N, C-alpha and C positions, 0 to 999 in steps of 0.2 A: 263104466263110471263110478266113481267112490261116492257113496252116501254121506261121506262127511266132506264139507267145502273146505277144503284145507287152506285153499289161496286166502278166503275171506278169514278164517282164524289166525293167519299169520299177519294180515294186514292190520287185525284188530290188535294182536299182541304187539306189534311194532308201533302202532298209535298210543299204546299204553307204557310202552319202554322205550322212552327217548335215548336211552343210552345204547340201545342196539344199533343207532345211526351215529353215534358220537366218536368213532374211531378217528380221530382228527391226527393228523401227520403234517409236518412241514419242515422248514429248514430251521437251523439254529437261530438266524436273526428275526425270524417269524416267531419263534418261541420267545425270545427275549421281548418283542413288543406284547406277546401274551403275558409275559411276566411283568412288564411295566403297568399294564392295565388291571392285573389281577396278582399282586406279588404274594397272595396266600397259596398260591399252586406249588410254591417252593417249601413248604412248611416241612418240619420234621416229624418223625413218627409220632413222637409224644404230642406234639402241638394238634396233630390230625387227629388223634385218637380223642384227646379233649374235647375239640372242637364238634366232633361226631356225636358226643354225648350229650353236649350242651345243646346241639342243634334239635334234640327230641323235645326240649324244654324242661323245665322243673318246676316243682310244687313246694311250697313251704309251710310247715306246720309245727305246732308246740307239742312234744310227747312228754307228758309228765314233767312241764317245765323246762325241757330241753328242746332247743332249736332244731329242727332237722329239714334237710333238703332232700326231697326226693326226686331221683333222674328217672325221668319218663322213659329213657331208653332201654331200661330194664324191665318195664311193665310188660304185662299180658296184652298184646295186641296181636293181630293177624300176621304182620310181618315177622314177629318175634318167633311164632310157632311154638315149639316146645321149649324154648330156651327163656322163658319168662322168669324173673326172680322174684320171690316172694318173701316179704317180712324181715328183709335185710337193709332197710334204707340207712339206717346208721352205718352200718360196715360198708356199703357201697358209697356212702358220702366220704367215708375215710380213703377208700380207694381213688375217687375222682379228686380228692383234695391232694393226693399223691402225684396224680397225673398231672393236675394244674401246676403243681410246684415244679414238675420236671419239664413242662411246656415253658415255663419262664425262666428255665436254667438256674435253678435255685439248689441243684445238688441231686434231687432225686431221680434225675435222668442218669445217673451213674450208680443206681442200685437195682438189684434183683427184687421184683415185686413177689413176695411169697404169701400166697393165700393158704392158711392154716386152719385145719378144723377136722371135726369126726367125719367119718364116712358117710356120704349122702348129704353133706350140708350145703350143695350148690356151688361148689368150687370149680367143678368141671362145666357147669352150666354159665358160669360168669365167664368163664373163658371162651366158651362156644359164641355166647351172645356177642363178645367183644370181635371175634374171629369174623362172624356173619356181618356184623355192623360194619366193620372195615370193608368187606366186599361189598355191600349196597352203596356204602359212603363214597367209594371209588367210582361208582356208576353214576352218582349225583353231579349237578353243576358245582355245588359248593364243595365237593370232595375231589375234583377233577385233580389228577396227577399225571406226570409225564415222564418217560425216558427216552432212550435213544438206541439207535443202531447204526454201525458202521457200514457205509454202502460204497459199492464199486459197480455202478451201473455199466460202465464202458469198459469193464476188464481191464484197466491200466495198472492196476497196483500189483501186477506179477505175483498173485496169490498170496498177498500178505493177509487176506481174510480166510484164506483156506483154499483147498485146489477147487476151480471151478464153483465158488461161492461169491455171490453177488451182494450178499449183506450178512452182517455179524452182528447178533443182537447183544447189547450189553448183558453179561450174563447175571449180574447182581441188579438188573433193572434201576441203575443209578440214575440219581438226579442230574439233568443235562448240564446244569450250571458248574459241574465239577470239572466241565473241559476247560474252563477258564483258568489259565495259569495263576498261580498264587499271589504273585505281586500285582496282578490287575484286580483282583477280587473287590478289594475295598472302593475302588472307584466305581467300578459296577454297581456295587451295593448303594453308594451315595447317590449314584445317578438315579436308581430305581426307587429308592426310599424318599428322594427329594418330591415334597409336594403330597405324600400319602398322609392319611389323617392320623397316622401315629399309632394305631391299634396294634398294626402289625410291622415290625421292621425286619427287612429280609436279611439273612446272613448267608454265606456260603462256607460250610464246614464240612471238611472231609477230603480224600482223594480218591482218585480213580481206582479200580480194582486193578490187578496185575494184567489181564488181557488188554483192557481198554488203554492202560498206561503204555503198555509194549506197543499197540496200534498207533498212538497219539505219538510216541517218540519216534518212531519209524517216519510217519508221515511229516513230523516236523524236519526231519533230515533232508526227507525227499524235496519237501518245497522250500529248503534253506530258511526255515524258521517262520515262513509265511502262515501265521493264524488262519486267516481269512481263507486260503486254500484249503488247509486240513480241515476246516469246519464245512466246507463242500461235501465232504464225505459223511457228513453227519445228518441222518434223518430223526427228527424228535417225532414221538408219537404219544398217544394217550395210553395210559398204562391202568389195567384193570386188576384189582386184587382178586385172586381166586385161591383158595385152599385146595381144590381139586386139582387145579394146574400147577400147585406148587409156586405161585406168584406171590409175593408179599406176606406170606403166612408159613410158618413151619411148626412142625409139632414133633416132639422127640420124647420117647418114652424108655423106661429101661427094660433090656431084654436080658438074655443069658450073657454073662460076661465074656464067654469065649466067642461068642457071634457078634461081638459089638466092638467096635474100636473109634476112636476120635475123627477118623475121616467122614463119619456119618454127620458130624456137625459142620467139618470145614472143607469137605470136598475131597477127591482123591483124583490121582493120575489116570488119565485116559490112554492106557496102552496102544489101542489101536492107532491114536494119533500121533504117536511117538515117531512111528515109522513116516510119516508125512512131514512132521516138523523137524526131526533130527535129533531132539533131545526132551529128557523127561522135565527139564528145567524152564522149558517154553511154556508160557501160560496158555497158550492156545491148545496145548496138549494136556490141559488140567480142566476136569470138571468141577467148576464150581457151584455144586447143586448140595452140599450140605445144608443141616436145616437152618444154620445161621446165615447162609448165603442166599438161600431162596426167601428167608424172611425179611430180607433187608427191604426198608421202605415201610415195613407193616409191624409184625408181630411174631414173636416166638412163643410156643407154650411147652412148658416142661412138666410132662407128666409125672405125678409123684417124683419130684425133682430129688429129693434126698435119698431115694433107694438107689441113685446112680452110683457108678464107681467113682472113687475119689479123682481119678485121672480126668473125668469129664466134669466134675465139679472146679476142677481148676481152670478149665477152659471157659467157664461163666466169669471167673474174676476179671480178665483182661476184656472180655466182651461188655461186662457191666460198667466196669470202672474207666476204660479207656476207648471204649465203643471200637475195639480192633479184635480180630480173631487172627490167628497164626495158620494158614493153611501149609501142608507140607512143602518143603522146598521154596517157600515165598516170603517174601517180607509181610509184616503184620498190614492187614487189610481194615480199612474202614468199614464198620457197619453202623445203619441209623434203624434201630428196631426197638420197640417195647419188649422187655424181656419178664415174661410172668410165670412163675412155677407155684405149683400146689402140692401140699403133702399132709399127710395125718399127723396126729399127735405122736405116736412111738417113733418116728423118724426124726422128728423136729427135737424131741428129747435126746437122741443120740447126737444130734448136731450140738446141741448144747453141751453135752458131756465130753464131745472130741476136742481136746485142746489145739489139734492140729488144725481144725477147721475155724480158727478164729477170723481169718482173713475173709471167709466167705459170710460168717455171722456178721460181719462188721459192714458188708457190702449188701445186706439184705434189710428190705423194708417188711415187715411181718404184719398181716391184716387178718385177724381172726375172722372166722366164718363160721358162726356156731349155729345149731339147729335153732328154729324158731320158737318163740316162747310165747308168741301170740295167737290166740286160738283161731280168731278169723282169717288170718294170714295162713294157717297150716291148713285150713278147710280148703282154701284157694287152689293149694297144689293139687289135691285129690279131687276136686271138682273139675279141674281142666282136664284131668286123664278120665275121669268116669262121669261122662255127661250122656245125656239123652241120644245124642248122636251117634255115639259109640257104642251103647249096650245092647243093640239087636234084639230088642222086644223084651229085655229084662229091665223092670224098674227098681230104683233104689230108695227105701222107704225114708220119709223125713227123719232127719237126726241121726242116719247111720253113719255117713262121712263125719259128722260133726263129732259123735262119741268115740269114733277110733281117732280122729285128730286130738280131741281131749285126752285120750288115755296116752298117746305119744308125747304130749306136751307135760303131763303129770311126770312121766318118767324122766323128764329133762329137767325139772324144777327141783331145787334144793329145799329139803324140809325148812319151813319158816322157822326163825329164832324166836318169835313171839309165840307165847303159849296159847294164846286165844285165836290163832289163826291157822287154818288148815291148807294143805296144797291146793286143794279145789278153790278155796276162797282167793288164794293167792293168783290162781290162775284167772279168776275172774276179774280181779283187780287188775292184773295185766292186760286184759282184754278190753278194758276200759268200763267195765261195770263199777258203779259206786257201791261202798258197803258202810254201814254205820261206823263211825268213829274212824274211818280211813280217809286221809287227804292225800292230794297228790305228793306232797312231801315226803308221807308214810310210803309210798310205791317208790318213791327214789331212793329211800333208805333202803327197802327191801332189796331192791337191784344191786346196791352198793355193798350190801353185807354179804353177798354171793361171791364164792371163788371160782366155781367151775359150772355155773348154770349155762346150760345150752351146749356145753361141750361133752355131755355124756348123755345116755339115755337111747332110746329107740330111733332108729333112723326112718325117714319117711320112706324109703325103699322097702322096709318090712311091712309098713301099712299098706302099701301099694300091693304087694304079694298078697296079704291077707284078703284084701278086698277082692283081689282077682281070683282067689280061691273061692270066695263065698259066689261070686258070680256065676262061676264055672258050675259050682255045686246046685246052685239054683237052675241052672238050664238043665242040668241032667236029670233033677228030680220034678221038672215042669213045674216049678213053684211060680215062676213069673214076677218074683219080687224078693230082694235081699233086703232083710231087716236087722237092726243093730243086734240082736241076739246071735244070728248066724255069723255075724263079723267079730263079736267078742269071743265066741267058741274057738274061732280060727286063731285070733290073736293070742288065746291062752294056751291052744293046743300045739302052736307053734314055738313057745317059749321053751319047752323041754328038748327041741333040736336046733334052738337057736345058735349060728355058728360062731357069735361074738359075745355070747354069754356063758361064762363058764362058772360064775360064782352062783351057787344054789340059794344063798340069802338074797341076793339081788333078783333072782327069778322068783322068789316067794314074795319080794315087795313088789315087784310089778303084778303079780296075781292080786294082791291086795288091793293094789290100786284099780285094777279092773272091777273089783267089787265097789269101789268108791265110783267109779263110772256106771255102773250098772244102777246103783242106787239113784244117782244123778237122773240117769234117764227114765227110771220109774216116776221120779218127781216131774219131770218135764211132761211125759204123756199124761200124767193124772192131771197137771194144771192145764193142758190142751183139751182134754175131754171134760173137764169142768168147764173150762170158758166155753165149750161147744154146746154144753148142755145149757149154760145161763146166757147164751149169745142172743137173748130175746130183748132186743133194743127198746122196745116199748115196756118192759117189764123193769129192765135197769132204769129207765128214765124215771118211771112211777116210784120205785124204791129209792133213787136219788132225791125225788122231790120230796118224799115223805121224810127222809133223813135230814135233809136242809131245813124243812119247816121245823123240825123238833130241835135242831141245833140252834137256829136263829132264835127260836123261842127261850130256848136255855141260856144262851148267852145274854139276851135282853131281858131275861127274868119276865117272861111272859107266859101265857098259857096258848095252847093248841086247840083250834075249835076242830072237833070231831065232825068229819064230813057226812057221817050217817045219821048221829043224832043231833048235831048243831051245838052241843054243849061244849063249853071250854073246860079243857082238862090240862094237867100237868104234862110237861114234854115226855115222850115215851123213852124213859131212861134204857129200858129193857132193848129195845130196837137199837138205840144209839150204840151200847156197848157190843150188841151182837154183831154190828158190822165193823167198830172200831178193833174188836178182839181179833178179828181175821187178819189184820196186818199189825199183830202184837203191839196196839196202843195200850200201855198199862194204865191202871186206875188212875196213878198219880199225875198221868200226861193227858188225860183226856181234855180237860179244859184247854190246855196249851193247843192241842190239836184242833179243837172246835173253833177256837178264836183265829187259828191260822185260816181254816176255810172261809170262815165269815170274810175276814180281811182282804182275802183274795178275792172274794166275790164282791165285795164293795170296790175293789180297784178296778175290777172290770167294768163296774156299773158307771164309774166316773168316766171311762173311757167309751162308754156306750155299748160296751159288750155284754153278751149274756153268758151266763156260766153253763157249761155243759160237763157232765162227769168225766169224759174222756179227756178233759184238761188237766185232771189229776191223776196221774199215774198210780199212786197209792190207794186213792178213793175209788178209782176205776176197779183196781183189783180186789178191793174189800167188798164191793157191792157184787161183783162178779161170783166171789166165794159164798157169800150169804143167800144169793139166789141160788147158786148150786144146791147148797144144803137144803133150801126149802123145796127144790125140784126133784132132788134124785130119788126121794122115796116114790114120788109119783110116776116117775120113768121106770123104776124097777130095773136098772142097769144090771142088777147081780142075775136077774133072769137069764141073761145071755149065756152063763156058764152051764144053764141046764139045756140050753138052745130050744127051751119052750117058752114061748111068749105070746101073750093074747095079742089081739088085732091092735088095740089101742096102743099098747107098751110098744108092739112093733113098730107103728108109724113114728113114735116118738123117737125110737133109736134110729129109724131111717132118716129123720130130720137131723139128728146129731151127726149120724156118718155124712151127710151131705155137707154140714157145716164142716167138717173135718176136713173133707174134699176141697171145699170152695176156699175156706180161709187159712189152711194150714198146709194145704200142698199133699195132701195123701191122695192116693188112688183108691179103687174100691178094695183090691186086696189089703192093702197096709191099713186102710181105716178100719176094715173088720178085724184084722188082727189086733190093734191097738185097742180097740173097743173089748175084745175078749180078754186081753190081758188086764186092762184096767178094771174090766168087770170082775176077774180073778182076785185082783188086790182087794176089792171091796168086799167080796166074799169072805176072804180071809180077816177080814175085820180091819184091814189096815187104812184107816180114814184120815192119816195125818195129812194135813195141808202141806204144800210146798213152802218151805221156811222163806 
């Protein structure tokens, strides 16, 4: 007896997968009734793909005054698995707009969609997501689609379908309505569209493939043109798209020219069948199994499309413009599929330079897929691959992934033309951080002035490889934790042998950017340690109350009562400036800043609310830095460097460490490492506050 209750697991799976019992089949007339009740089952490939994307929902937002629609179909969800797409909302919006125009018949359905961008920019991921989406959509109720097969259940057709064959599947999984003769189609469409809500108007476009046409013609002759009798040999059934089974999805990629010919796209003669049917021009003796054939009703992906031989590119012309392909020895054959190719920049430049390929360029809709230039989106890529469920006991210290992502983006950003702006500041602006004297219009300007931003730089794959190396090293060394310095060392050492970097000046520039990132990391951890030290909420509240009392007296030209002596004294200018200088409030701006604080407190009071220092981010930061300055000597953080600390100091250090763990996501190892490193900074006399 098996310890696994297989039967119950199967029953549970079937209850959660209704499509597993949705294998509908019926007569042609039953299918017409189904079409009448839901004409959308007859949608073409572009309409289906567009509806599939919309079904997952959208979210609209404003990005630096640009209206953006985010399509949730590409989001990081359990169903998407490894094929989520991050940080490309604008580019995906352009792609979906092309699909929308194609679904409405505005012309882009006659084009090859070309995804163009550097290596590792998610072109293949987008295609995989679309292919997987089509598979799932065909299993859903809203994505139901149908095809047909010829049947000879009583064996009366004298081998028309083949020797001892009772059924013959439509080799290109065609829409059953293509069986309706051309001169009947309009009346059928009028009948079905009558009374519909107008959102979708059914059309019948295209012709039967050669084998189905051959069988249909012979049956019409056999039954003296009686269409109803011909259709009794038709069984309509539900169609499920599957890349693995080569149904509705085709993928074509360049190979050695000697081992590849156009039959891989359009099918080839089945020599074993010639003996049965007597002629190599009999369509039943032909395998309609080229990538264009199997992709009918779905999508074909051309991998690195512009690396293909010119002969293959010519096949694309008819397929895109006319929706027809030319199998050997047969008439042009109708196809209904979305054609998507992707390519890197060197190949695209060749296409532009080749005057003989004007026809292909004219039939191409290019969509740039650049690298991500927004930090939080780049971080999401690596967090998906390097998470606690997959690391097997190795922890990743806070900011490790962030620092690697930061360096990757810095390599992709063009140097700002503004003299007062650094690449790092530009990165922060793109990431949504506000900087003094920079507005949303300035950020829009920064983006417009760039020529190749996101098309050059370090690929996410390089970062993933180096993060993997650091994790393996940590396991080998039994460190238990990977920190940013380990990853930065990997990133730098890998530059020497980077396969795509031959320019020594560029390598040197990338090394310098690593120094920028290292300095930024030091500022981040110094700030966190400072905040952990000064995270005494009671002390912060007392310091804030003292500051506000003095500011109130200063702005209202009053005196402050000394809580110890009871005497009225002048506002403590030294205290106020000590706090304000922490956030670089100059002497000339102190009065404005103090009045802003008091006006804000007054506005809260009118609404019946009480002021808290956490409500003002700048004041909160200033108070933390002031408290840190007051406390750091008593904690003697620098004693960590010598690893000799008295009991009182050690207790205080343990409190700081516990705050790092609780409030900033560190574990015991990484918190100790950070404290030691920050202590060494102070030991060197580096006490500059984070700008």
